[in-house]
C-alpha positions as CSV (number, residue, x, y, z in Angstrom):
1,M,27.5,75.7,-22.7
2,G,28.3,75.9,-19.0
3,H,27.5,79.6,-19.0
4,N,24.0,79.0,-20.4
5,R,23.5,76.2,-17.8
6,D,24.6,78.7,-15.0
7,I,22.1,81.3,-16.3
8,G,19.3,78.7,-16.4
9,A,20.1,77.5,-12.9
10,R,20.1,81.0,-11.6
11,G,16.8,81.7,-13.2
12,E,15.3,78.5,-11.8
13,D,16.5,79.4,-8.3
14,L,14.9,82.9,-8.6
15,A,11.7,81.4,-10.0
16,A,11.4,78.9,-7.1
17,E,12.0,81.7,-4.5
18,F,9.4,83.8,-6.3
19,L,6.8,81.1,-6.3
20,E,7.4,80.2,-2.7
21,S,7.1,83.9,-1.7
22,S,3.7,84.0,-3.4
23,G,2.5,81.1,-1.3
24,M,3.2,78.1,-3.5
25,V,5.0,75.0,-2.3
26,V,7.8,73.6,-4.5
27,L,7.4,69.8,-4.6
28,E,10.2,69.0,-7.1
29,R,12.9,70.7,-9.1
30,N,14.4,69.4,-12.2
31,W,12.4,66.2,-12.3
32,R,13.7,64.0,-15.1
33,S,12.5,61.1,-17.1
34,R,13.9,59.6,-20.3
35,Y,11.6,62.1,-22.2
36,G,12.9,65.3,-20.7
37,E,12.7,67.4,-17.6
38,L,10.2,69.4,-15.7
39,D,11.8,72.6,-14.2
40,I,9.5,73.0,-11.2
41,V,6.5,71.0,-9.9
42,A,4.7,73.1,-7.3
43,Q,1.5,73.0,-5.2
44,D,-0.9,76.0,-5.3
45,G,-3.7,75.2,-2.9
46,A,-5.5,72.2,-4.4
47,A,-3.7,72.4,-7.7
48,V,-0.5,70.8,-8.9
49,V,1.4,73.2,-11.1
50,F,4.0,72.3,-13.7
51,V,6.2,75.4,-14.1
52,E,8.4,76.0,-17.1
53,V,11.2,78.5,-16.4
54,K,12.7,80.5,-19.2
55,T,15.7,82.7,-18.4
56,R,17.4,85.2,-20.7
57,T,20.1,87.9,-20.3
58,G,18.5,90.0,-23.0
59,T,15.7,90.1,-25.6
60,G,17.9,90.0,-28.8
61,Y,16.6,86.5,-29.5
62,G,13.1,87.3,-28.4
63,T,11.5,87.4,-25.0
64,P,11.9,84.4,-22.6
65,A,8.2,83.6,-23.0
66,E,8.6,83.3,-26.8
67,A,10.9,80.3,-26.1
68,V,7.9,78.2,-25.0
69,T,7.0,76.8,-28.5
70,P,4.0,74.6,-29.3
71,L,6.4,71.6,-29.4
72,K,7.8,72.5,-25.9
73,A,4.2,72.9,-24.6
74,E,3.4,69.4,-25.9
75,R,6.5,68.0,-24.2
76,I,5.5,69.6,-20.9
77,R,2.1,68.1,-21.1
78,R,3.5,64.6,-21.7
79,L,6.0,65.0,-18.9
80,A,3.3,66.2,-16.5
81,G,1.3,63.1,-17.3
82,L,4.3,60.9,-16.5
83,W,4.9,62.7,-13.2
84,L,1.2,62.4,-12.3
85,S,1.3,58.7,-13.1
86,E,4.0,58.2,-10.5
87,Q,2.2,59.9,-7.7
88,S,-0.1,58.3,-5.1
89,R,-2.0,61.5,-4.6
90,R,-4.7,62.5,-7.0
91,W,-4.9,66.2,-7.7
92,S,-8.3,67.9,-8.3
93,R,-6.7,70.7,-10.4
94,I,-3.7,70.6,-12.8
95,R,-2.1,73.7,-14.2
96,V,0.9,74.7,-16.4
97,D,2.5,78.0,-15.7
98,V,5.5,79.8,-17.2
99,V,7.9,81.9,-15.2
100,T,10.2,84.1,-17.2
101,V,13.3,85.6,-15.7
102,L,15.2,88.5,-17.5
103,L,18.7,89.0,-16.1
104,T,20.1,92.3,-17.3
105,R,23.5,93.4,-16.0
106,G,23.3,96.2,-13.4
107,R,19.5,95.7,-12.9
108,A,17.3,93.7,-10.6
109,P,16.0,90.5,-12.2
110,E,12.6,90.9,-13.9
111,I,10.4,87.9,-13.0
112,T,7.0,87.4,-14.7
113,H,4.6,84.6,-13.7
114,R,2.0,83.6,-16.3
115,R,-0.6,81.2,-14.9
116,Q,-2.4,78.5,-16.8
117,V,-0.7,79.1,-20.1
118,L,-1.2,75.6,-21.6
């Protein structure tokens, strides 16, 4: 299990760097509540963006994006509502994005950012 956690952490680091390089500001990483965890909460202009990061080392079990199931999407929406309820700032725009990271031995990581997926 530790190996999978390391892969996930590496993917989240790469995703955060990627988002920041595209002009977004990372506000939180690994925000937890009793209901689960938000991987990244970021600001993109006037929008707050809840980013689910999916990292894989291959596509034998499907692409990283396929791991965002309807059940996971519902959990992200619920967690986003909890996060928002704890903030003093009111956001004019709210978005949920998915960043996928494919780590293939001997190749540069493949990072894909899908905006407003949910």
